[in-house]
PASEBA-1860 file (N, C-alpha, C; in nm, 3 decimals):
! residues 312
1> MDVDALRT> 1.712/0.631/3.091/1.853/0.663/3.070/1.865/0.768/2.960 ~ 1.953/0.863/2.981/1.971/0.975/2.888/2.049/0.928/2.765 ~ 1.983/0.929/2.650/2.046/0.881/2.527/2.163/0.970/2.489 ~ 2.151/1.103/2.508/2.261/1.193/2.476/2.383/1.163/2.562 ~ 2.359/1.129/2.689/2.471/1.094/2.777/2.537/0.965/2.732 ~ 2.458/0.868/2.687/2.514/0.744/2.634/2.599/0.771/2.511 ~ 2.546/0.854/2.422/2.619/0.887/2.300/2.751/0.958/2.334 ~ 2.749/1.044/2.435/2.870/1.115/2.478/2.971/1.018/2.536
9> FVAVAETG> 2.924/0.925/2.619/3.014/0.825/2.678/3.084/0.745/2.568 ~ 3.010/0.699/2.470/3.069/0.620/2.362/3.170/0.703/2.284 ~ 3.138/0.830/2.260/3.230/0.917/2.186/3.360/0.934/2.262 ~ 3.354/0.956/2.394/3.476/0.971/2.474/3.555/0.841/2.477 ~ 3.482/0.729/2.490/3.550/0.599/2.493/3.623/0.571/2.363 ~ 3.566/0.614/2.251/3.627/0.584/2.122/3.737/0.681/2.085 ~ 3.726/0.807/2.129/3.828/0.906/2.094/3.937/0.914/2.200 ~ 3.902/0.881/2.323/3.999/0.891/2.433/4.021/1.032/2.481
17> QFQAAADE> 3.946/1.129/2.430/3.965/1.269/2.466/3.829/1.337/2.484 ~ 3.815/1.414/2.593/3.692/1.488/2.614/3.672/1.593/2.504 ~ 3.780/1.662/2.469/3.767/1.767/2.370/3.735/1.709/2.232 ~ 3.796/1.597/2.198/3.768/1.533/2.069/3.623/1.488/2.062 ~ 3.572/1.434/2.174/3.431/1.393/2.178/3.340/1.514/2.164 ~ 3.378/1.625/2.231/3.298/1.748/2.222/3.293/1.798/2.079 ~ 3.408/1.795/2.010/3.412/1.840/1.871/3.325/1.750/1.782 ~ 3.330/1.621/1.807/3.252/1.526/1.727/3.102/1.547/1.747
25> LGISQQAV> 3.063/1.578/1.869/2.921/1.594/1.902/2.871/1.736/1.881 ~ 2.961/1.830/1.860/2.921/1.968/1.840/2.875/2.037/1.968 ~ 2.935/1.999/2.081/2.902/2.060/2.208/3.032/2.103/2.276 ~ 3.021/2.169/2.392/3.140/2.213/2.463/3.198/2.100/2.547 ~ 3.327/2.114/2.584/3.390/2.015/2.671/3.320/2.011/2.807 ~ 3.274/2.127/2.853/3.203/2.132/2.980/3.073/2.051/2.972 ~ 3.002/2.059/2.859/2.880/1.981/2.842/2.910/1.831/2.843 ~ 3.023/1.793/2.783/3.064/1.653/2.785/3.082/1.607/2.929
33> SKRLARLE> 3.152/1.685/3.009/3.177/1.648/3.149/3.047/1.637/3.227 ~ 2.954/1.729/3.204/2.826/1.726/3.276/2.743/1.604/3.238 ~ 2.742/1.569/3.109/2.666/1.451/3.067/2.723/1.324/3.127 ~ 2.855/1.313/3.127/2.916/1.192/3.182/2.894/1.183/3.333 ~ 2.902/1.296/3.402/2.878/1.295/3.547/2.735/1.252/3.576 ~ 2.639/1.299/3.496/2.499/1.262/3.514/2.479/1.113/3.489 ~ 2.545/1.058/3.387/2.534/0.916/3.358/2.592/0.833/3.470 ~ 2.707/0.873/3.521/2.770/0.798/3.630/2.686/0.803/3.757
41> RHLGVTLL> 2.623/0.918/3.785/2.533/0.924/3.900/2.414/0.831/3.882 ~ 2.361/0.827/3.761/2.248/0.739/3.733/2.285/0.592/3.754 ~ 2.405/0.553/3.711/2.447/0.414/3.722/2.506/0.381/3.858 ~ 2.557/0.481/3.928/2.619/0.457/4.058/2.758/0.400/4.048 ~ 2.825/0.421/3.935/2.962/0.371/3.916/3.043/0.479/3.844 ~ 3.176/0.462/3.844/3.264/0.549/3.768/3.306/0.476/3.641 ~ 3.277/0.537/3.527/3.302/0.472/3.398/3.436/0.507/3.339 ~ 3.483/0.632/3.363/3.604/0.682/3.299/3.699/0.738/3.403
49> ARTPRGSR> 3.825/0.722/3.375/3.928/0.783/3.459/4.006/0.881/3.374 ~ 4.022/1.005/3.424/4.101/1.104/3.352/4.249/1.076/3.373 ~ 4.328/1.096/3.269/4.473/1.078/3.275/4.537/1.200/3.209 ~ 4.667/1.217/3.229/4.734/1.331/3.163/4.719/1.328/3.010 ~ 4.698/1.210/2.954/4.687/1.198/2.810/4.541/1.195/2.761 ~ 4.447/1.211/2.852/4.306/1.210/2.811/4.221/1.136/2.911 ~ 4.164/1.024/2.867/4.080/0.944/2.955/4.091/0.798/2.915 ~ 4.060/0.712/3.011/4.059/0.568/2.981/3.940/0.505/3.051
57> LRLDGQVF> 3.896/0.395/2.996/3.783/0.325/3.055/3.826/0.251/3.182 ~ 3.748/0.265/3.286/3.766/0.182/3.404/3.696/0.049/3.377 ~ 3.707/-0.043/3.474/3.651/-0.176/3.452/3.500/-0.169/3.426 ~ 3.427/-0.088/3.504/3.283/-0.075/3.480/3.255/-0.013/3.343 ~ 3.341/0.080/3.300/3.325/0.139/3.169/3.345/0.038/3.058 ~ 3.443/-0.052/3.076/3.467/-0.157/2.976/3.348/-0.251/2.966 ~ 3.288/-0.283/3.081/3.171/-0.372/3.081/3.051/-0.302/3.018 ~ 3.036/-0.171/3.045/2.918/-0.096/3.001/2.922/-0.059/2.852
65> LPHARQVL> 3.042/-0.042/2.795/3.055/0.010/2.659/2.979/-0.071/2.554 ~ 2.993/-0.205/2.548/2.919/-0.277/2.443/2.768/-0.265/2.457 ~ 2.720/-0.255/2.582/2.576/-0.238/2.603/2.531/-0.100/2.556 ~ 2.613/0.002/2.583/2.580/0.137/2.540/2.573/0.143/2.387 ~ 2.666/0.077/2.321/2.663/0.075/2.174/2.537/0.007/2.122 ~ 2.497/-0.103/2.187/2.376/-0.173/2.145/2.252/-0.086/2.164 ~ 2.246/-0.013/2.276/2.133/0.075/2.300/2.126/0.184/2.193 ~ 2.239/0.244/2.160/2.240/0.349/2.058/2.201/0.294/1.921
73> AAVERAER> 2.245/0.173/1.892/2.207/0.110/1.765/2.057/0.085/1.760 ~ 1.999/0.042/1.872/1.855/0.019/1.878/1.777/0.149/1.863 ~ 1.829/0.256/1.924/1.764/0.386/1.910/1.766/0.432/1.764 ~ 1.878/0.412/1.697/1.889/0.450/1.556/1.793/0.369/1.469 ~ 1.781/0.238/1.498/1.687/0.156/1.422/1.543/0.202/1.444 ~ 1.511/0.237/1.570/1.376/0.284/1.600/1.345/0.415/1.528 ~ 1.441/0.507/1.526/1.420/0.634/1.456/1.408/0.613/1.306 ~ 1.492/0.525/1.253/1.490/0.500/1.109/1.360/0.434/1.067
81> AVRPGQRP> 1.300/0.355/1.156/1.178/0.283/1.123/1.060/0.376/1.097 ~ 1.062/0.495/1.156/0.949/0.586/1.139/0.988/0.716/1.072 ~ 1.114/0.735/1.041/1.157/0.859/0.978/1.110/0.860/0.832 ~ 1.047/0.968/0.787/1.001/0.973/0.647/1.114/0.941/0.550 ~ 1.084/0.850/0.458/1.184/0.810/0.360/1.265/0.690/0.403 ~ 1.258/0.654/0.531/1.334/0.539/0.580/1.241/0.419/0.598 ~ 1.122/0.441/0.653/1.027/0.332/0.675/0.962/0.293/0.542 ~ 0.943/0.162/0.517/0.875/0.121/0.394/0.734/0.179/0.387
89> LRVDVLNP> 0.693/0.217/0.268/0.557/0.265/0.245/0.464/0.145/0.247 ~ 0.361/0.150/0.332/0.269/0.038/0.348/0.140/0.068/0.271 ~ 0.115/-0.008/0.164/0.005/0.019/0.073/-0.088/-0.102/0.067 ~ -0.217/-0.078/0.084/-0.318/-0.182/0.067/-0.357/-0.188/-0.080 ~ -0.337/-0.305/-0.143/-0.364/-0.321/-0.286/-0.487/-0.408/-0.312 ~ -0.565/-0.435/-0.208/-0.693/-0.508/-0.218/-0.675/-0.657/-0.246 ~ -0.614/-0.691/-0.357/-0.604/-0.831/-0.400/-0.481/-0.841/-0.491 ~ -0.398/-0.942/-0.473/-0.274/-0.948/-0.553/-0.296/-0.967/-0.702
97> RIAPAQAV> -0.417/-1.006/-0.746/-0.441/-1.032/-0.887/-0.491/-0.909/-0.964 ~ -0.544/-0.810/-0.894/-0.615/-0.704/-0.966/-0.527/-0.582/-0.989 ~ -0.586/-0.483/-1.056/-0.510/-0.370/-1.112/-0.424/-0.294/-1.012 ~ -0.472/-0.260/-0.890/-0.384/-0.184/-0.799/-0.253/-0.258/-0.769 ~ -0.263/-0.389/-0.744/-0.141/-0.465/-0.715/-0.048/-0.465/-0.836 ~ -0.104/-0.477/-0.956/-0.021/-0.476/-1.076/0.044/-0.340/-1.096 ~ -0.029/-0.232/-1.067/0.026/-0.097/-1.083/0.138/-0.072/-0.983 ~ 0.119/-0.116/-0.858/0.223/-0.099/-0.757/0.345/-0.183/-0.792
105> YRFYRDHP> 0.321/-0.304/-0.845/0.434/-0.388/-0.886/0.513/-0.324/-1.000 ~ 0.442/-0.265/-1.098/0.513/-0.198/-1.207/0.596/-0.081/-1.153 ~ 0.539/-0.008/-1.057/0.614/0.102/-0.997/0.740/0.049/-0.930 ~ 0.728/-0.060/-0.855/0.845/-0.117/-0.788/0.947/-0.169/-0.889 ~ 0.898/-0.231/-0.994/0.989/-0.283/-1.097/1.068/-0.170/-1.164 ~ 1.002/-0.055/-1.180/1.069/0.060/-1.241/1.157/0.136/-1.142 ~ 1.138/0.109/-1.013/1.216/0.175/-0.907/1.268/0.067/-0.812 ~ 1.357/-0.022/-0.860/1.402/-0.135/-0.777/1.469/-0.087/-0.649
113> GTALDAVT> 1.444/-0.162/-0.543/1.502/-0.127/-0.414/1.419/-0.029/-0.333 ~ 1.308/0.020/-0.390/1.222/0.113/-0.317/1.166/0.046/-0.192 ~ 1.165/0.119/-0.081/1.111/0.066/0.044/0.959/0.065/0.035 ~ 0.903/-0.053/0.010/0.761/-0.065/-0.019/0.709/-0.194/0.041 ~ 0.590/-0.188/0.100/0.527/-0.306/0.159/0.383/-0.312/0.110 ~ 0.354/-0.403/0.017/0.218/-0.418/-0.036/0.143/-0.520/0.046 ~ 0.026/-0.481/0.096/-0.055/-0.570/0.180/-0.197/-0.577/0.124 ~ -0.275/-0.673/0.173/-0.415/-0.686/0.133/-0.500/-0.693/0.258
121> LDGENAAQ> -0.597/-0.604/0.270/-0.693/-0.607/0.381/-0.813/-0.689/0.337 ~ -0.799/-0.818/0.339/-0.902/-0.907/0.288/-1.031/-0.889/0.368 ~ -1.140/-0.861/0.296/-1.270/-0.851/0.360/-1.304/-0.716/0.418 ~ -1.207/-0.625/0.421/-1.233/-0.493/0.478/-1.299/-0.403/0.373 ~ -1.396/-0.322/0.416/-1.459/-0.231/0.323/-1.387/-0.097/0.319 ~ -1.437/-0.004/0.238/-1.368/0.123/0.218/-1.360/0.203/0.347 ~ -1.466/0.203/0.427/-1.465/0.279/0.552/-1.359/0.225/0.648 ~ -1.345/0.093/0.654/-1.245/0.032/0.742/-1.104/0.061/0.691
129> AARAVREG> -1.086/0.058/0.560/-0.956/0.091/0.503/-0.920/0.236/0.529 ~ -1.018/0.327/0.514/-0.994/0.468/0.541/-0.955/0.489/0.687 ~ -1.019/0.416/0.776/-0.985/0.427/0.918/-0.841/0.380/0.942 ~ -0.801/0.273/0.875/-0.665/0.223/0.892/-0.563/0.324/0.842 ~ -0.595/0.395/0.733/-0.504/0.499/0.683/-0.500/0.616/0.780 ~ -0.616/0.658/0.827/-0.622/0.773/0.918/-0.546/0.745/1.047 ~ -0.554/0.621/1.098/-0.490/0.586/1.225/-0.344/0.549/1.209 ~ -0.296/0.540/1.083/-0.154/0.514/1.061/-0.117/0.369/1.046
137> ALDASFRA> -0.215/0.276/1.047/-0.183/0.136/1.023/-0.144/0.114/0.876 ~ -0.194/0.201/0.788/-0.158/0.201/0.646/-0.114/0.341/0.606 ~ -0.029/0.348/0.505/0.004/0.477/0.446/-0.094/0.513/0.335 ~ -0.143/0.410/0.265/-0.232/0.436/0.152/-0.314/0.312/0.123 ~ -0.427/0.332/0.055/-0.514/0.222/0.016/-0.585/0.259/-0.113 ~ -0.606/0.159/-0.199/-0.683/0.179/-0.322/-0.828/0.139/-0.296 ~ -0.920/0.234/-0.312/-1.061/0.207/-0.286/-1.148/0.284/-0.385 ~ -1.269/0.234/-0.406/-1.368/0.308/-0.484/-1.470/0.361/-0.384
145> LAAAQVPA> -1.475/0.489/-0.366/-1.562/0.544/-0.263/-1.614/0.681/-0.302 ~ -1.719/0.720/-0.234/-1.782/0.849/-0.260/-1.706/0.958/-0.186 ~ -1.717/1.081/-0.237/-1.650/1.194/-0.172/-1.696/1.208/-0.028 ~ -1.824/1.179/-0.001/-1.877/1.192/0.134/-1.817/1.089/0.230 ~ -1.758/0.982/0.175/-1.699/0.879/0.259/-1.554/0.908/0.296 ~ -1.495/1.012/0.241/-1.355/1.043/0.269/-1.348/1.117/0.403 ~ -1.288/1.056/0.506/-1.283/1.121/0.636/-1.197/1.247/0.632 ~ -1.222/1.336/0.725/-1.140/1.456/0.738/-0.995/1.416/0.764
153> GLRAERLL> -0.904/1.487/0.702/-0.762/1.457/0.720/-0.705/1.362/0.618 ~ -0.790/1.306/0.531/-0.742/1.215/0.427/-0.750/1.281/0.291 ~ -0.660/1.240/0.205/-0.658/1.286/0.067/-0.704/1.173/-0.022 ~ -0.795/1.201/-0.116/-0.846/1.099/-0.208/-0.827/1.149/-0.350 ~ -0.758/1.068/-0.430/-0.734/1.105/-0.569/-0.760/0.985/-0.659 ~ -0.846/1.001/-0.756/-0.878/0.892/-0.849/-0.766/0.881/-0.951 ~ -0.688/0.773/-0.940/-0.567/0.761/-1.020/-0.561/0.636/-1.106 ~ -0.655/0.545/-1.088/-0.644/0.417/-1.158/-0.783/0.370/-1.200
161> DTPLELLV> -0.821/0.403/-1.323/-0.948/0.357/-1.379/-0.924/0.227/-1.455 ~ -0.995/0.121/-1.416/-0.977/-0.009/-1.480/-1.098/-0.045/-1.564 ~ -1.087/-0.045/-1.697/-1.200/-0.086/-1.782/-1.238/-0.232/-1.755 ~ -1.367/-0.259/-1.756/-1.414/-0.396/-1.734/-1.414/-0.473/-1.865 ~ -1.395/-0.604/-1.853/-1.404/-0.696/-1.965/-1.496/-0.810/-1.929 ~ -1.563/-0.864/-2.028/-1.644/-0.984/-2.010/-1.553/-1.105/-2.028 ~ -1.564/-1.200/-1.937/-1.486/-1.323/-1.947/-1.582/-1.440/-1.963 ~ -1.569/-1.514/-2.073/-1.662/-1.622/-2.104/-1.585/-1.743/-2.157
169> GPRHPLAD> -1.654/-1.857/-2.158/-1.600/-1.977/-2.218/-1.624/-1.981/-2.368 ~ -1.566/-2.077/-2.439/-1.574/-2.080/-2.586/-1.713/-2.109/-2.641 ~ -1.806/-2.162/-2.559/-1.940/-2.195/-2.607/-2.041/-2.085/-2.575 ~ -1.996/-1.977/-2.512/-2.087/-1.868/-2.479/-2.131/-1.796/-2.607 ~ -2.257/-1.748/-2.615/-2.304/-1.679/-2.737/-2.220/-1.558/-2.777 ~ -2.153/-1.496/-2.682/-2.073/-1.377/-2.713/-1.923/-1.408/-2.726 ~ -1.889/-1.534/-2.729/-1.747/-1.573/-2.724/-1.666/-1.518/-2.840 ~ -1.726/-1.500/-2.955/-1.651/-1.455/-3.072/-1.665/-1.306/-3.099
177> ASWVRPAD> -1.730/-1.233/-3.010/-1.747/-1.088/-3.029/-1.615/-1.017/-3.004 ~ -1.586/-0.916/-3.085/-1.464/-0.837/-3.064/-1.482/-0.739/-2.949 ~ -1.605/-0.696/-2.926/-1.641/-0.613/-2.811/-1.794/-0.613/-2.800 ~ -1.843/-0.578/-2.682/-1.987/-0.574/-2.661/-2.024/-0.449/-2.582 ~ -2.148/-0.406/-2.596/-2.201/-0.296/-2.516/-2.251/-0.352/-2.382 ~ -2.240/-0.273/-2.275/-2.296/-0.320/-2.147/-2.444/-0.356/-2.158 ~ -2.520/-0.277/-2.235/-2.663/-0.306/-2.249/-2.688/-0.440/-2.316 ~ -2.592/-0.487/-2.397/-2.608/-0.615/-2.466/-2.601/-0.733/-2.369
185> LAGHRIWI> -2.557/-0.708/-2.247/-2.543/-0.817/-2.149/-2.674/-0.843/-2.075 ~ -2.773/-0.758/-2.096/-2.903/-0.782/-2.032/-2.958/-0.917/-2.077 ~ -3.000/-0.996/-1.981/-3.051/-1.129/-2.013/-2.947/-1.238/-2.002 ~ -2.819/-1.202/-1.999/-2.712/-1.300/-1.980/-2.683/-1.314/-1.830 ~ -2.647/-1.434/-1.790/-2.616/-1.458/-1.649/-2.469/-1.422/-1.623 ~ -2.449/-1.321/-1.541/-2.314/-1.278/-1.502/-2.292/-1.320/-1.357 ~ -2.196/-1.407/-1.337/-2.174/-1.464/-1.203/-2.046/-1.406/-1.144 ~ -2.061/-1.338/-1.030/-1.945/-1.283/-0.957/-1.959/-1.328/-0.812
193> PGIRPGTE> -1.917/-1.452/-0.782/-1.937/-1.503/-0.646/-1.848/-1.430/-0.545 ~ -1.897/-1.423/-0.423/-1.815/-1.369/-0.315/-1.828/-1.219/-0.295 ~ -1.923/-1.153/-0.362/-1.943/-1.009/-0.336/-1.999/-0.992/-0.196 ~ -1.928/-0.918/-0.112/-1.971/-0.901/0.026/-2.059/-0.778/0.040 ~ -2.177/-0.792/0.100/-2.264/-0.676/0.122/-2.192/-0.569/0.204 ~ -2.217/-0.444/0.171/-2.157/-0.334/0.246/-2.021/-0.292/0.196 ~ -1.966/-0.361/0.095/-1.836/-0.323/0.041/-1.855/-0.230/-0.078 ~ -1.748/-0.160/-0.113/-1.760/-0.067/-0.225/-1.778/-0.140/-0.358
201> WAAFYEAL> -1.724/-0.262/-0.370/-1.743/-0.333/-0.496/-1.888/-0.384/-0.507 ~ -1.952/-0.411/-0.394/-2.094/-0.446/-0.399/-2.176/-0.326/-0.448 ~ -2.143/-0.206/-0.398/-2.212/-0.084/-0.442/-2.186/-0.057/-0.590 ~ -2.064/-0.086/-0.635/-2.030/-0.065/-0.776/-2.116/-0.153/-0.866 ~ -2.122/-0.284/-0.835/-2.197/-0.374/-0.921/-2.348/-0.352/-0.910 ~ -2.394/-0.305/-0.796/-2.535/-0.269/-0.784/-2.569/-0.153/-0.877 ~ -2.482/-0.052/-0.881/-2.505/0.062/-0.971/-2.496/0.019/-1.117 ~ -2.399/-0.067/-1.149/-2.385/-0.116/-1.287/-2.509/-0.193/-1.331
209> SHDFGLSI> -2.559/-0.280/-1.243/-2.679/-0.357/-1.274/-2.799/-0.267/-1.296 ~ -2.813/-0.167/-1.210/-2.927/-0.076/-1.219/-2.925/0.004/-1.348 ~ -2.809/0.058/-1.385/-2.801/0.149/-1.499/-2.814/0.077/-1.634 ~ -2.778/-0.053/-1.639/-2.781/-0.124/-1.768/-2.877/-0.243/-1.768 ~ -2.954/-0.259/-1.661/-3.050/-0.368/-1.657/-2.987/-0.505/-1.656 ~ -2.875/-0.519/-1.588/-2.803/-0.647/-1.588/-2.848/-0.734/-1.472 ~ -2.823/-0.863/-1.487/-2.848/-0.960/-1.382/-2.714/-1.015/-1.334 ~ -2.664/-0.958/-1.225/-2.535/-1.002/-1.171/-2.563/-1.091/-1.051
217> DALGPSFG> -2.521/-1.215/-1.062/-2.548/-1.318/-0.962/-2.428/-1.329/-0.869 ~ -2.450/-1.298/-0.742/-2.343/-1.311/-0.643/-2.370/-1.427/-0.548 ~ -2.468/-1.509/-0.581/-2.508/-1.617/-0.492/-2.402/-1.726/-0.486 ~ -2.399/-1.793/-0.373/-2.309/-1.905/-0.358/-2.174/-1.863/-0.305 ~ -2.105/-1.953/-0.237/-1.972/-1.922/-0.185/-1.869/-1.914/-0.297 ~ -1.764/-1.840/-0.272/-1.653/-1.834/-0.367/-1.553/-1.943/-0.333 ~ -1.529/-2.032/-0.429/-1.431/-2.139/-0.408/-1.297/-2.105/-0.473 ~ -1.278/-1.977/-0.506/-1.151/-1.935/-0.561/-1.157/-1.913/-0.710
225> DEALMDAL> -1.054/-1.846/-0.761/-1.049/-1.812/-0.902/-1.046/-1.934/-0.992 ~ -0.975/-2.039/-0.949/-0.963/-2.157/-1.033/-1.099/-2.223/-1.055 ~ -1.180/-2.228/-0.947/-1.313/-2.288/-0.960/-1.401/-2.205/-1.053 ~ -1.388/-2.073/-1.046/-1.466/-1.987/-1.135/-1.425/-2.007/-1.281 ~ -1.294/-2.017/-1.308/-1.247/-2.041/-1.444/-1.298/-2.175/-1.497 ~ -1.297/-2.277/-1.410/-1.349/-2.408/-1.452/-1.496/-2.399/-1.488 ~ -1.574/-2.327/-1.406/-1.718/-2.315/-1.432/-1.745/-2.243/-1.564 ~ -1.667/-2.138/-1.594/-1.685/-2.066/-1.720/-1.653/-2.156/-1.839
233> ADSGALAT> -1.547/-2.233/-1.828/-1.507/-2.320/-1.939/-1.611/-2.427/-1.966 ~ -1.680/-2.475/-1.861/-1.777/-2.584/-1.877/-1.916/-2.536/-1.918 ~ -1.940/-2.403/-1.915/-2.074/-2.351/-1.937/-2.085/-2.278/-2.071 ~ -2.202/-2.289/-2.133/-2.230/-2.213/-2.254/-2.311/-2.089/-2.226 ~ -2.339/-2.063/-2.098/-2.424/-1.948/-2.065/-2.363/-1.857/-1.958 ~ -2.267/-1.907/-1.885/-2.212/-1.832/-1.771/-2.106/-1.733/-1.816 ~ -2.105/-1.615/-1.752/-2.003/-1.513/-1.780/-1.967/-1.445/-1.649 ~ -1.854/-1.377/-1.649/-1.817/-1.295/-1.534/-1.752/-1.168/-1.586
241> LVGSGDRY> -1.724/-1.076/-1.495/-1.659/-0.950/-1.530/-1.525/-0.942/-1.460 ~ -1.423/-0.897/-1.531/-1.289/-0.880/-1.475/-1.234/-0.746/-1.522 ~ -1.134/-0.698/-1.453/-1.067/-0.576/-1.495/-0.965/-0.606/-1.604 ~ -0.945/-0.510/-1.693/-0.852/-0.532/-1.804/-0.708/-0.550/-1.755 ~ -0.677/-0.495/-1.638/-0.542/-0.511/-1.585/-0.527/-0.625/-1.487 ~ -0.636/-0.700/-1.464/-0.630/-0.811/-1.369/-0.558/-0.931/-1.430 ~ -0.489/-1.007/-1.347/-0.413/-1.122/-1.394/-0.477/-1.250/-1.343 ~ -0.536/-1.324/-1.433/-0.595/-1.454/-1.401/-0.533/-1.558/-1.493
249> LWPHSHDL> -0.513/-1.676/-1.439/-0.452/-1.785/-1.516/-0.550/-1.901/-1.525 ~ -0.551/-1.969/-1.640/-0.634/-2.088/-1.656/-0.565/-2.179/-1.757 ~ -0.599/-2.306/-1.756/-0.538/-2.399/-1.852/-0.570/-2.358/-1.995 ~ -0.476/-2.384/-2.085/-0.494/-2.350/-2.225/-0.620/-2.415/-2.282 ~ -0.652/-2.535/-2.236/-0.769/-2.607/-2.287/-0.901/-2.539/-2.253 ~ -0.902/-2.448/-2.153/-1.026/-2.377/-2.119/-1.068/-2.281/-2.232 ~ -0.973/-2.226/-2.303/-1.001/-2.137/-2.416/-1.096/-2.023/-2.376 ~ -1.074/-1.962/-2.261/-1.159/-1.852/-2.217/-1.131/-1.728/-2.301
257> RRIPLREP> -1.231/-1.641/-2.315/-1.220/-1.521/-2.397/-1.243/-1.397/-2.312 ~ -1.155/-1.298/-2.325/-1.172/-1.168/-2.260/-1.223/-1.071/-2.366 ~ -1.339/-1.014/-2.341/-1.406/-0.930/-2.441/-1.425/-0.790/-2.384 ~ -1.370/-0.686/-2.448/-1.385/-0.549/-2.398/-1.532/-0.505/-2.400 ~ -1.567/-0.416/-2.308/-1.699/-0.353/-2.305/-1.684/-0.209/-2.351 ~ -1.772/-0.165/-2.440/-1.764/-0.029/-2.494/-1.904/0.029/-2.511 ~ -1.904/0.161/-2.533/-2.026/0.237/-2.563/-2.134/0.222/-2.457 ~ -2.112/0.269/-2.336/-1.985/0.321/-2.285/-1.900/0.208/-2.224
265> APVYPHVL> -1.775/0.243/-2.193/-1.686/0.148/-2.129/-1.698/0.162/-1.978 ~ -1.754/0.062/-1.908/-1.759/0.070/-1.762/-1.618/0.058/-1.704 ~ -1.583/0.145/-1.613/-1.451/0.138/-1.550/-1.469/0.132/-1.399 ~ -1.382/0.055/-1.337/-1.380/0.050/-1.190/-1.281/0.157/-1.145 ~ -1.329/0.257/-1.069/-1.245/0.373/-1.034/-1.171/0.353/-0.902 ~ -1.045/0.319/-0.910/-0.964/0.301/-0.789/-0.913/0.438/-0.743 ~ -0.949/0.474/-0.621/-0.908/0.602/-0.562/-0.795/0.574/-0.462 ~ -0.687/0.650/-0.471/-0.577/0.634/-0.378/-0.604/0.720/-0.254
273> LSRAGDPH> -0.618/0.653/-0.141/-0.641/0.721/-0.013/-0.509/0.733/0.061 ~ -0.481/0.850/0.116/-0.362/0.871/0.198/-0.389/0.983/0.297 ~ -0.303/0.998/0.395/-0.320/1.108/0.490/-0.279/1.239/0.424 ~ -0.358/1.341/0.443/-0.327/1.472/0.386/-0.194/1.520/0.442 ~ -0.105/1.563/0.354/0.025/1.614/0.398/0.127/1.509/0.434 ~ 0.099/1.381/0.407/0.196/1.275/0.437/0.325/1.302/0.359 ~ 0.440/1.316/0.429/0.564/1.354/0.359/0.643/1.238/0.301 ~ 0.592/1.116/0.312/0.672/1.000/0.268/0.708/1.015/0.120
281> PVLAALRA> 0.837/1.016/0.088/0.876/1.039/-0.052/0.832/0.929/-0.147 ~ 0.820/0.805/-0.098/0.777/0.697/-0.187/0.631/0.715/-0.225 ~ 0.550/0.767/-0.132/0.409/0.795/-0.163/0.400/0.900/-0.272 ~ 0.480/1.004/-0.261/0.478/1.109/-0.363/0.522/1.054/-0.499 ~ 0.622/0.967/-0.498/0.670/0.909/-0.624/0.566/0.815/-0.684 ~ 0.500/0.735/-0.600/0.396/0.644/-0.648/0.280/0.723/-0.707 ~ 0.239/0.829/-0.638/0.128/0.910/-0.687/0.162/0.973/-0.823 ~ 0.284/1.025/-0.835/0.325/1.087/-0.961/0.331/0.985/-1.074
289> CLRAARPR> 0.377/0.865/-1.043/0.385/0.760/-1.144/0.246/0.719/-1.191 ~ 0.153/0.702/-1.098/0.017/0.664/-1.134/-0.051/0.775/-1.215 ~ -0.025/0.899/-1.175/-0.086/1.012/-1.245/-0.036/1.018/-1.390 ~ 0.093/0.992/-1.408/0.151/0.999/-1.543/0.104/0.884/-1.631 ~ 0.082/0.767/-1.568/0.046/0.648/-1.645/-0.102/0.624/-1.652 ~ -0.182/0.710/-1.589/-0.326/0.684/-1.581/-0.387/0.675/-1.721 ~ -0.453/0.564/-1.751/-0.520/0.553/-1.882/-0.634/0.652/-1.891 ~ -0.668/0.691/-2.010/-0.774/0.789/-2.032/-0.887/0.727/-2.114
297> PEADEGGV> -0.960/0.631/-2.054/-1.067/0.566/-2.132/-1.177/0.664/-2.170 ~ -1.188/0.778/-2.102/-1.290/0.875/-2.137/-1.269/0.930/-2.277 ~ -1.145/0.914/-2.331/-1.117/0.962/-2.466/-1.165/0.864/-2.572 ~ -1.200/0.739/-2.531/-1.245/0.641/-2.628/-1.383/0.679/-2.681 ~ -1.408/0.639/-2.802/-1.539/0.664/-2.860/-1.645/0.592/-2.777 ~ -1.751/0.662/-2.747/-1.858/0.602/-2.666/-1.850/0.638/-2.521 ~ -1.739/0.697/-2.475/-1.728/0.743/-2.338/-1.711/0.631/-2.237 ~ -1.723/0.669/-2.112/-1.706/0.574/-2.003/-1.825/0.584/-1.908
305> WVPGWVVR> -1.835/0.481/-1.824/-1.937/0.481/-1.719/-1.869/0.454/-1.586 ~ -1.903/0.534/-1.486/-1.865/0.509/-1.348/-1.987/0.540/-1.263 ~ -1.997/0.484/-1.144/-2.110/0.518/-1.057/-2.114/0.667/-1.029 ~ -2.233/0.721/-1.015/-2.245/0.865/-0.990/-2.189/0.910/-0.858 ~ -2.168/0.815/-0.766/-2.124/0.854/-0.632/-1.972/0.858/-0.617 ~ -1.897/0.812/-0.715/-1.753/0.796/-0.696/-1.681/0.931/-0.695 ~ -1.566/0.933/-0.626/-1.480/1.053/-0.626/-1.441/1.085/-0.770 ~ -1.453/1.211/-0.809/-1.420/1.250/-0.946/-1.274/1.292/-0.958
END
């Protein structure tokens, strides 16, 4: 069915005049007549009757009018759903507790009412996330990946560097340290359960272990953040690594300690992936906000460490 003809029919029905409908639609009166004739031929009925004072709906026109309005409303909703600036920006934030989710939340809090949809692709690696962005299932995703992994047609910009912190219980030998060097962690058991082989975070921790001689234990299933916090509180030897912007909660009695790492400061480099030339205004605003707020740990004394393969 011709949507323009439907729109013309509704305009004539509401104005009662062919010329008034033509003026409203920005077309000629002759075009109005042709569209209505085509619609009536398609339906096999007469919708309007001309009168000396204009036009009036016939019985079939009265029956058809509410349906025509519903069709036009559905068409408008469909167009609005994909029109740049109208459809919510769909962003993969990896995990609701970690830095990308917190950064996107701060952006939304500073821009209330923004059309935004934060999702998590649980278990998906960087290549799968990049494919989802390229195919349009996502508008953007935060990933740590190498320049060679960025598919053609995608834009990758490193916008969110998250310094790592050591998280330990009160009986750990480093519990009272104000900060520690990554090299000082050699010989300590660092437990990060649930690292999936083939993911970018697995590659990150492999590079970190190699460069500083660390022993990062990923063995055993992950029973969730609460179980990990309980294990840290009960142990005098166990430690884990978290991002400085990550949000974890534990009972006050656990007395866990977050200890910065320095000289150098290891940072997890979150790269914002999006389609090159994507015109979505919320994406542009989010990118500008992240760029303006990006911390500069490289300015800290002792410098920073990132894997050599990451997007610069």
